[in-house]
C-alpha positions in Angstrom: -28.8 20.2 3.8 -25.2 19.0 4.2 -24.2 17.3 7.5 -21.7 18.9 9.8 -18.1 17.6 9.5 -17.3 14.6 11.6 -14.7 15.4 14.3 -13.0 13.1 16.9 -10.2 13.7 19.5 -7.2 11.4 19.6 -6.9 11.0 23.3 -10.6 10.0 23.6 -10.1 7.4 20.8 -7.4 5.7 22.8 -8.7 2.3 24.0 -11.4 2.2 21.4 -12.1 -1.3 20.0 -11.3 -2.0 16.3 -13.7 -4.3 14.4 -13.6 -6.0 11.1 -16.5 -5.8 8.6 -18.2 -8.8 10.2 -18.3 -7.1 13.6 -15.5 -9.2 15.2 -13.1 -7.3 17.4 -9.5 -7.4 16.0 -7.7 -5.1 18.4 -7.6 -1.9 20.3 -6.7 1.6 19.0 -3.6 3.0 20.8 -2.6 6.0 18.7 -3.0 8.0 15.5 -0.2 8.5 13.0 0.1 12.1 11.8 2.0 13.4 8.8 2.7 17.1 8.3 1.9 18.6 4.9 3.8 21.1 2.9 0.6 23.1 2.5 -2.5 22.8 4.7 -3.3 20.8 7.8 -1.4 17.7 8.8 -3.0 14.5 7.7 -3.8 11.3 9.7 -2.3 8.5 7.6 -3.3 5.6 9.9 -3.9 4.2 13.4 -1.7 2.1 15.7 -3.7 -0.9 16.7 -2.8 -3.3 19.5 -3.7 -6.9 18.6 -3.6 -10.0 20.9 -0.1 -10.6 22.2 0.5 -6.9 22.8 1.7 -6.5 19.3 1.2 -3.1 17.7 0.4 -2.9 14.0 -0.4 -0.2 11.5 -4.0 0.3 10.1 -4.0 2.8 7.2 -6.9 5.3 7.2 -7.7 4.0 3.7 -8.8 0.7 5.3 -11.1 2.4 7.8 -14.8 2.9 7.0 -16.0 4.5 10.3 -14.4 6.3 13.3 -16.2 7.3 16.4 -15.4 7.4 20.2 -17.1 4.0 20.6 -15.7 2.0 17.7 -13.4 1.9 14.7 -14.5 -0.2 11.7 -11.9 -1.5 9.3 -12.6 -2.7 5.8 -10.4 -5.8 5.8 -7.6 -7.8 7.5 -4.8 -6.1 9.4 -1.2 -6.3 8.2 0.5 -8.1 11.2 3.9 -6.6 10.7 5.0 -4.7 13.8 4.4 -0.9 13.6 7.5 1.3 13.3 7.2 5.0 13.0 8.9 6.5 10.0 10.9 9.8 10.0 8.6 12.7 9.4 5.6 11.0 11.1 4.3 12.0 14.6 2.0 10.1 17.0 -0.9 12.2 18.1 -0.8 10.7 21.6 2.8 9.6 22.0 4.4 12.7 20.5 2.0 15.6 20.5 0.3 15.4 23.8 2.1 17.4 26.5 4.1 19.2 23.8 4.8 22.9 24.5 3.6 25.2 21.8 3.4 29.0 21.3 0.2 30.8 20.5 0.7 32.8 17.4 -1.3 35.8 18.7 1.6 36.4 21.2 -0.5 35.5 24.2 1.9 33.0 25.6 2.8 29.3 25.8 0.5 26.3 26.2 0.7 22.5 26.4 -1.3 20.2 24.1 -3.9 18.1 25.9 -5.7 16.7 22.9 -5.7 16.6 19.1 -8.9 17.1 17.2 -9.2 15.3 13.8 -11.9 16.2 11.2 -12.9 14.2 8.1 -12.9 16.6 5.1 -14.9 16.4 1.9 -12.3 14.1 0.4 -12.9 11.7 3.4 -9.3 12.3 4.6 -8.8 12.8 8.3 -6.9 16.0 9.0 -5.6 17.8 12.1 -8.3 20.4 12.7 -8.3 21.5 16.4 -5.9 21.5 19.4 -7.2 21.4 23.0 -4.6 23.4 25.0 -3.9 24.3 28.6 -2.3 27.7 29.4 1.1 27.3 31.1 1.4 29.2 34.4 3.8 32.0 34.2 3.1 32.8 30.6 1.6 36.1 29.4 -2.2 35.9 29.4 -4.8 37.3 27.1 -7.6 39.3 28.5 -10.1 36.5 27.9 -8.5 33.6 29.9 -7.0 33.1 33.3 -3.9 31.2 34.4 -4.1 27.4 33.7 -7.4 27.7 31.8 -8.0 25.4 28.9 -9.0 26.4 25.4 -9.6 24.8 22.0 -8.1 26.6 19.0 -7.6 25.9 15.3 -4.3 24.2 14.4 -3.0 27.4 12.7 -3.2 29.2 16.0 0.0 27.7 17.4 3.6 27.2 16.3 6.1 24.6 17.3 3.7 21.6 17.2 6.0 19.4 15.1 9.4 19.9 16.7 12.3 22.3 15.9 12.4 24.3 12.7 15.0 22.0 11.2 12.9 18.9 12.0 9.8 20.5 10.5 11.7 21.4 7.3 12.7 17.7 6.9 9.1 16.6 7.5 7.7 19.1 5.1 10.2 18.1 2.4 9.1 14.5 2.7 5.4 15.6 2.8 5.9 17.5 -0.5 6.5 14.1 -2.1 3.7 12.3 -0.3 0.9 12.7 -2.9 3.0 11.9 -5.9 2.3 8.7 -7.8 5.1 6.0 -7.3 6.2 6.4 -11.0 6.6 10.2 -10.6 8.5 9.9 -7.3 10.7 7.3 -9.0 11.6 9.8 -11.6 12.5 12.3 -8.9 14.7 9.8 -7.1 16.4 8.8 -10.4 17.5 12.4 -10.8 18.9 12.8 -7.3 22.5 12.3 -6.3 23.1 8.7 -5.0 23.6 10.0 -1.4 20.4 12.1 -1.5 18.6 9.2 -3.1 19.4 6.9 -0.3 18.5 9.5 2.3 15.0 9.9 0.7 14.6 6.1 0.5 15.3 5.9 4.2 12.6 8.5 5.0 9.9 6.6 3.0 7.6 4.1 4.6 8.2 0.4 3.7 5.0 0.3 1.6 5.8 3.6 -0.2 9.4 2.6 -0.9 8.2 -0.8 -2.2 5.9 0.9 -4.7 8.7 3.3 -5.8 11.3 0.5 -6.3 9.0 -1.2 -8.8 9.3 2.0 -10.9 13.1 2.3 -10.9 15.6 0.9 -13.4 17.3 -2.3 -12.3 20.7 -0.8 -11.4 19.1 2.0 -9.3 16.9 -0.2 -7.3 19.8 -2.6 -6.6 21.8 0.4 -5.4 19.0 1.5 -3.1 18.3 -1.9 -1.6 21.9 -2.8 -1.0 22.5 0.6 0.7 19.7 0.0 3.2 20.1 -1.8 6.5 19.5 -5.5 5.8 16.5 -5.7 8.2 14.9 -2.7 6.6 15.5 -4.0 3.1 13.8 -7.3 4.1 10.8 -5.4 5.4 10.6 -3.5 2.1 10.6 -6.8 0.2 7.9 -8.1 2.4 5.8 -5.1 1.4 6.3 -5.7 -2.3 4.1 -7.9 -4.5 5.7 -11.4 -4.5 6.4 -11.3 -8.3 8.1 -7.8 -8.0 10.1 -8.9 -5.0 11.2 -12.0 -6.9 12.4 -9.9 -9.8 14.4 -7.6 -7.5 15.9 -10.5 -5.5 17.0 -12.1 -8.8 18.9 -8.9 -9.6 20.8 -8.8 -6.3 24.2 -10.5 -5.6 23.6 -14.0 -4.4 24.9 -13.4 -0.8 22.7 -10.3 -0.4 19.7 -12.1 -1.9 20.1 -15.1 0.4 20.5 -12.8 3.5 17.4 -10.8 2.7 15.3 -14.0 2.0 16.4 -15.3 5.4 15.3 -12.0 7.1 11.9 -11.8 5.4 8.7 -13.0 6.9 8.6 -16.8 6.3 5.4 -16.8 4.3 6.5 -13.9 2.1 9.9 -15.5 1.5 8.3 -18.8 0.6 6.3 -17.0 -2.2 9.4 -15.4 -3.5 11.4 -18.6 -3.5 8.6 -20.4 -5.3 8.6 -17.7 -8.1 12.4 -17.8 -8.4 12.1 -21.5 -9.4 10.5 -20.5 -12.7 12.3 -19.0 -15.7 11.7 -15.2 -15.9 10.0 -15.4 -19.4 7.4 -18.0 -18.4 3.9 -17.6 -16.9 5.3 -18.9 -13.5 8.1 -16.3 -13.6 5.7 -13.4 -14.4 2.7 -14.3 -12.3 1.6 -12.8 -8.9 0.9 -15.4 -6.2 -1.8 -13.2 -4.6 -4.8 -12.9 -7.0 -8.3 -12.6 -5.6 -9.4 -16.0 -4.4 -12.8 -17.0 -2.9 -14.7 -20.2 -2.0 -17.8 -21.0 -4.2 -20.2 -20.2 -1.4 -18.9 -16.6 -1.1 -21.7 -14.0 -1.7 -21.3 -11.6 -4.6 -21.4 -8.7 -2.1 -18.3 -9.9 -0.4 -16.5 -10.3 -3.7 -17.3 -6.7 -4.7 -16.0 -5.5 -1.3 -12.7 -7.3 -2.0 -12.5 -5.7 -5.4 -13.2 -2.2 -4.1 -10.1 -2.1 -1.9 -8.0 1.0 -2.8 -4.6 -0.7 -2.6 -5.6 -3.5 -5.0 -4.0 -3.1 -8.5 -6.6 -2.5 -11.2 -5.6 -5.6 -13.2 -6.0 -7.9 -10.2 -9.4 -6.4 -9.4 -10.8 -7.4 -12.7 -11.2 -11.1 -11.8 -12.2 -13.2 -8.9 -10.9 -16.8 -8.8 -13.3 -19.4 -7.3 -11.4 -22.4 -5.8 -11.7 -25.3 -3.5 -9.9 -25.0 -0.2 -7.2 -24.0 0.6 -7.7 -20.5 -0.6 -4.0 -19.5 -0.7 -1.8 -20.4 -3.6 -1.3 -23.2 -4.5 -5.1 -23.5 -3.9 -7.4 -26.4 -4.2 -8.9 -27.0 -7.7 -9.8 -23.9 -9.7 -13.5 -24.1 -10.3 -13.7 -21.0 -12.5 -13.5 -17.3 -12.6 -15.9 -14.4 -12.5 -15.2 -10.9 -14.0 -16.2 -7.9 -11.9 -18.7 -6.7 -14.5 -20.6 -10.0 -14.1 -20.6 -9.5 -10.4 -22.2 -6.0 -10.8 -25.1 -7.6 -12.6 -25.9 -10.2 -9.9 -27.9 -9.9 -6.7 -25.6 -9.3 -3.7 -26.5 -12.5 -1.7 -26.0 -14.9 -4.6 -23.1 -17.4 -4.1 -20.4 -16.7 -6.6 -20.0 -20.4 -7.4 -23.4 -20.2 -9.2 -22.2 -17.6 -11.7 -18.9 -18.9 -13.0 -18.0 -17.5 -16.5 -18.5 -20.1 -19.2 -15.3 -19.2 -21.0 -12.2 -20.0 -19.0 -8.7 -19.5 -20.3 -5.7 -20.7 -18.3 -2.0 -21.4 -18.9 0.5 -23.8 -17.2 3.4 -22.3 -15.1 5.9 -23.3 -17.8 4.1 -21.5 -20.7 6.5 -19.1 -22.5 5.9 -15.4 -22.9 4.7 -15.9 -26.5 2.0 -18.3 -25.4 0.8 -16.0 -22.6 0.7 -12.9 -24.8 -1.1 -14.8 -27.6 -3.8 -16.0 -25.2 -4.3 -12.5 -23.7 -4.3 -10.8 -27.1 -6.7 -13.3 -28.7 -9.3 -13.1 -26.0 -8.7 -9.5 -24.8 -7.8 -10.5 -21.3 -6.3 -8.4 -18.5 -5.6 -11.3 -16.3 -4.8 -15.0 -16.9 -4.9 -17.8 -14.3 -1.8 -20.0 -14.0 -2.4 -23.7 -13.0 -0.3 -26.7 -12.1 -0.8 -30.2 -13.5 -3.6 -30.9 -11.1 -5.7 -27.8 -11.9 -4.7 -25.9 -8.8 -4.3 -22.1 -9.0 -0.7 -21.0 -8.6 -1.2 -17.4 -9.4 -2.2 -15.0 -12.2 -0.4 -13.1 -15.0 -1.8 -9.6 -15.5 -1.4 -7.3 -18.5 1.1 -5.1 -16.6 3.3 -8.2 -15.8 3.4 -8.9 -19.6 4.2 -5.3 -20.5 7.1 -5.3 -18.0 8.6 -8.1 -20.0 7.7 -6.8 -23.5 9.1 -3.3 -23.1 12.9 -2.7 -23.5 14.8 -3.1 -20.3 15.8 0.6 -20.2 12.3 1.9 -21.1 12.1 3.9 -17.8 15.2 5.8 -18.7 14.0 6.8 -22.2 12.5 10.3 -22.8 10.7 9.3 -26.0 8.0 6.7 -26.5 9.3 3.2 -27.1 9.4 2.5 -30.8 7.5 -0.4 -32.3 6.4 -1.5 -35.7 2.9 0.1 -35.1 4.0 3.0 -32.9 2.5 1.3 -29.8 3.0 -1.9 -27.9 1.0 -4.6 -29.7 0.7 -7.8 -27.7 -0.5 -9.7 -30.8 2.8 -9.0 -32.5 4.7 -10.4 -29.5 2.4 -13.4 -29.5 3.3 -14.2 -33.1 6.9 -14.7 -32.0 8.7 -11.4 -32.4 12.0 -11.5 -30.6 12.5 -9.4 -27.5 16.0 -7.8 -27.1 17.7 -10.7 -28.8 15.7 -13.3 -26.9 12.9 -15.4 -28.4 9.7 -14.6 -26.5 
């Protein structure tokens, strides 16, 4: 027998404590971020959480494992960037409560007193019910009296998300919400420059960061330079450090320096470190944020890290076991463990006891040809990058290599990229084939 759908009400959630997977309180829930959909119920995309220091940050619903009136459980660390509501989004408490709406049955006007959210079969939280109070002076149905409260389905009212023009803009943005970044990038590429910038300004920092990685060089430079400098810096903060470094390298020097100065210090430090390497070396291609754990970390914790939805597939393939510190550059790299190995071990076993016997690494100065040769020879999807002292600097993934192997205009081509075999063959690149007039 299937269980009844889980439902919570936003106003009753306000003040609920938010806990991490270990049971430690990390903040207090203050609001729910709602995004209207082109078809169907509006979707809750995240929660506004107040952390120590009265700072309010955003917790995506994808990082929440349980919601109840007594507690909210998150699956990982909070992003500590200050929350800013994007155009098209509404706050369930801050924007929707006390909003005047019309009952579509013609029985009058009411005010919203609470917003009910239900978790559907896809585990998405959607707007399901509205708790209303009849406004005095409005026409009444035969079943209720003046000022009486009632709970109705969301479809029973109109005017919940502002004026018709505002709703049209929100729904336009919502129609792009479920597209993959590559598909949204294609749409943006086809828009007029003015409209392209307008759409970029409507996207969240994280969403725009993902889309920029899919755009041709000239287009993403155009978008970033058209944004307010502070917003552009926030978008760079949201990008993977290696992708942010590639973009900064394409910008005019004065713009690049201004944005680096406006970025979060830790994010800017990672980007500056990557800019010190040649683009066609392991250091220039690597990401500085691979999965890193201490040797005493249980297998179960490693699997939980790998299962995070926002983690790129290539990075999820490998856990790097290092001595402290556990941020790049780390202490000495002790070894790696592939996720398939983790699946075969008991959950409480320390990961330091199951290091893979075969370990392949490259120095930061290794050229593209050496990196591709190593990855092709041993069928790797990720390759650790070490300094002279054996410390982990980052990891090169197969998608990083492909970005440097494909022609620079491959995103603008309608036909598959031609090669000697009809497909991209890393072993050919590893044997020293030239890339666009440059030796790999």
